[in-house]
N, C-alpha and C positions, 0 to 999 in steps of 0.2 A: 522619602526624598533625600538624596545625597547632594551636597553642594560645596564641600571643601575640596580644593584642587587635588591634593595627594589622595584623599579618600575617593574622589571620582575615578581616578585611574585604577586604583586597587579594586574598587567595587565593580567597574565595568569588566576588568579582567576576570574577576570572580564569577560574575553573571555569565560572561562568555564561556568560561570553562564549564559552567553548570548548564549551558544551553538555555539560560533564563531570558525570555524576551524583555527588552527594555526600550524606553524612550529617553533620548538625551538632547539637551539644549545647551549649547556653548556660546557664550558671548565673545565678541571680537577680541577684547582685551584679555580673555581667559581668566577673569577675576571672579565671575559668578556662574560657573557651570552648574547645570542641573541634570539629574538623572532619576528616573522613576522605573521601578519594576512593573512590567505590564501584567504580572500575576495579581497585582493589587489594583483597586480602583484609582484612577488619576484624581488629582484635586479638582474641585468644582471649576467649571469653565476652562478646562484645558482640553482642547480638541485638535485632532490631527487628521489629515487625509493625504496619504503619500502613495500615489500610484496604486490605489485600490486597497491599501491597508489603512483602515480608518476606524475611529470610535464614534463617528457622527452618523446618525441614522435619519437625518432629515426631520427631526422632531420640531425644529423651528426654522423658519425661513421668511424673510421679508421679501415680498414679490416685487417691490418697486426697484427700478434700476438706479444705480448710484449716480448722483449728480455732484460734481466736484467743482469747487472754486479753490484757487490756491494763491498764496502769496510767497513766491520764492525769495531766497536771499537776493539782495541787490546785486546788480552786475558789478558795481565797484567793489563790493566785498568779495565776490567770487574772483574777480580779476586779481585782487591783492593776493589771495591764496594761490591762484594759478601762477602768478609771477614768482612767488616764493618757491613753488614746486619746480618750475622750469629753471630757476637759478641753480637749484641743487642738481638738476639733470645736466646742465651745462658744465658743472664741476665734475661730473662723472659719478655722483653719489647714488643716482638711481637712473635706470633706463626706462622704467614704466612705473607710474604712481597713480593709484586709484584715489581720486579726490571726490569727496561727497559732502553734501550739506542737507540740513532739514528744511523742508518747505511747509509753512503753515497751511493747514488743510481745513476747508469748510465742506462738510459732506452730510448728506441727508439720511444717514444711518449710523448705527454704532458698530463697534468692532465685531460683535457677534454676527450682525447682519452681513457685514463685508465678507466674513468667512463663509457664510451660507451661499451668497450669490456669486462669489468670484469663482473663476475657472482657472485652475493651474495644476501642473504636475504635482506640486507640493504645497500644502496649506497647513498652517498652524495658528491656532488661537491660544494665547497664554493669558488667561484670566481677563482682566480689564486693562492689561498693560500694553499688549501689542497683538497685531495680526500680520501674518506674512503669507503671500501667495506667489511662490517662487517658480520660475521656469528652469532653474539651474541646479543640476546635480552636483554635489560635492564629490563623493565617491560611492560606488556600489560594489559590494563583494558578493559574488554568486558563483557557485560551481567551480570554486578554486581560482577565480580570476577577480581582479579589481579593475573597475572602470571609473574614469573621470570624464566629464563633459564641460570643459571651460567655455564660457560664452564671452566673446569680446567683439563688439561691433553692432551698432543698432542704427536703423534708419526708418523713416516714415515710409510705409509701403505704398502710399499714394503718389510719391514722387515718380515721375516718368523714368523708367529704367533703373529703379531703386536697387534691384538685385545686382546689376552690373556695376553700379556706382559704388556700392559698399564692398564688393569683392575686388574691385580694381583700385580702390583708394590706397595710396602708398602708406599713409599714416596708419590706417586700419590694418593693413597687412603686417606692418612692423609690430604693432601692438599685439596682434593675435599670435604672431610667431614667438614673441617674447613669452607670452603666457603659456603657450603649448610647451615650450622648452622648459619653463619653470615647473609646470605640473609634471612633466616627464621626469625631471630630476627628483621632484618630491616623491613620486610613486616609487622611484628606484630605491628609496630608503627603506621601503617595506615590502617590495615585490621584486620578482625576477622577470627577465625578458620583456621589459617595458617597451611598448611601441605605439606609434600613432596609427590607429586603424582607419579613422575618417578625418579628413582635414578640411576645415572651413566649409561646412555645409550650412544650409539656410533653414531656420525655424520661422514659422509664421505665427504671430501673436495677435489675437483679437482683443482689443481693450475697449473701455467705456469712452475713450477719447478719440482714438484712431487705431489703425492697424499698423503693426511694426514688423520689420524683418530683423532677425537676430542671427549672428554668425557664431557657429559652434564647431568644436572638434571633439573626437573621441580618442581617448588614450587608454590602453589596456595593459595589464601585467599579470603574472602568475603569482598566487599567494601560497605560502606554506600550508600544509594540511592542518596544522594546529593553530592557525592564525587566531581563532576565536579565544584561545587562552590568553592572548596578549592584545585584545581588541582595544582596551583603554590606551595602552602605550602606542599602538598604531595610529589611532585617531589623533593623539596629542602631538606625535611627530609631524603630522601633516598640517598643523595649524600655524598661523591663520591661513585661510584659503588664498592661494596665489592670485586668483582672478580678481579679488577685491582688496589686495594689498599692492603687490607689484614686485619688481626685481631690481637689485637683490633684496630679498624679503626683509631681513632684519633692519637694515639701514632705511629702507623705504617706509617701514612701519613707524620709525622715529620721525621721519619727515611728515608723514600723514598726521601724526599726533600733534605736531607743532603747527601745521597748516590749518587743520580743522579746529583746533583749540577747544575740543570737547571730546569726551569719550563717546564712542559709537554705541556701547552697550551691546544689546543682542542683535542690532542691525549689522549685517555682514558677518555675523557668527555662523555657526552651522547647527543643524538639528537633524535627527534621524531615528530610525528604528532598527534594532537587531531582533529578528524573529526566532532566534535560537539556532539558525543555520546560515541565513543570509543577512546582509546589512544594506540599507538604503539610506542615503543622507543627502542633504541639500544645503546650498548657500542661502542665507536669509536675506535675500534682496527682494524688492517690491514689498515694502515694509511700512506699515502705519503704526505709530505708537501714540499713546495717550499720556499727556502730561497735565495733571489737574483736570480742567475742563476743556483743554485744547488738544487738537490732533495735529500730528506732524508726519509728513511723508518723507522718508529718507531716500535720496537718490544721488547718482554721480556717474563718473566714468573714468576711463584710463587716460592719463596725460603722458605725452612723450614730448621730446624737443620739437617735433613736427606739428604738434597740436596748435589749433587756432582757438583763441579764447572765446570768440563768439559762437563757434560751432559746439564747443564743449559746454558752454552755458546753456545752449539750446537743447543739447542732449539731456542735461540734468532736468530741464523742464519737461521734455517729451516723455521722460520715464515716470512722471507723476500720473498714474492711471490705475484703474481697477479692471482686471480682465474679467469680462462678464460671461455668464453662462449662456 
């Protein structure tokens, strides 16, 4: 295991040049990055399942469905942080800020069971520390191209006309446009001919609580043939993920750290696998962590000057779910 920041970049570049498969896990603050060669056994209770690439063979599974009770942060506490963020936006310091909070969770299974029964494009269990079941790709690199799929905009699918509502909402449009522009600029630092291939398409998410619609876009660019020799530097240049920070990125991260008053840790960091030729990675959203004997679900959403505090607070609560098999 490698986890010192300069060593991580150097080691990933080395493994990339050698075509050595590896797993990486980066925290949001980029203080505790982890990397593991997949030529060696992973530590106990580290499991991944990333669009078919997995080390989980189904050897354990709790068949019961997840039952969740939660105690979100109070509306008054959320509103205080929301107002702080919008005040910075009115001053022009940020155009889009991703604001998140932990929700105390009461669930009838442990993290290992959640990993087994949840259904998602990307899943990761890290020991008894956290489990993530994410629908959001960070970047994929395959056949000489890099792809990103930022997700911005969520709505309860049971609402009449939900798809039309989310696609026509002016605030949601502005938020999504900002993120697409940010990601396009980010990819342009490491790729050529960057363009938006698909704009604002709908993903359907089935959860233990309700069904949701999620709005996404696809951005693509051309990578140099020797990208694998600099894979550590490439990943580091793109961090943190724009969809869970905001724009402009540097100043917005400072606002987030002051508004949330606590480090996110691995929540909203990134994780992924390089198989020797291609890379697939994801944003660590839909995240449950264990602190002592207590469980917390981290969630949030993008804030703009057009945001309404009641709707944003409801979105934070709506995102507390486990996507069931």
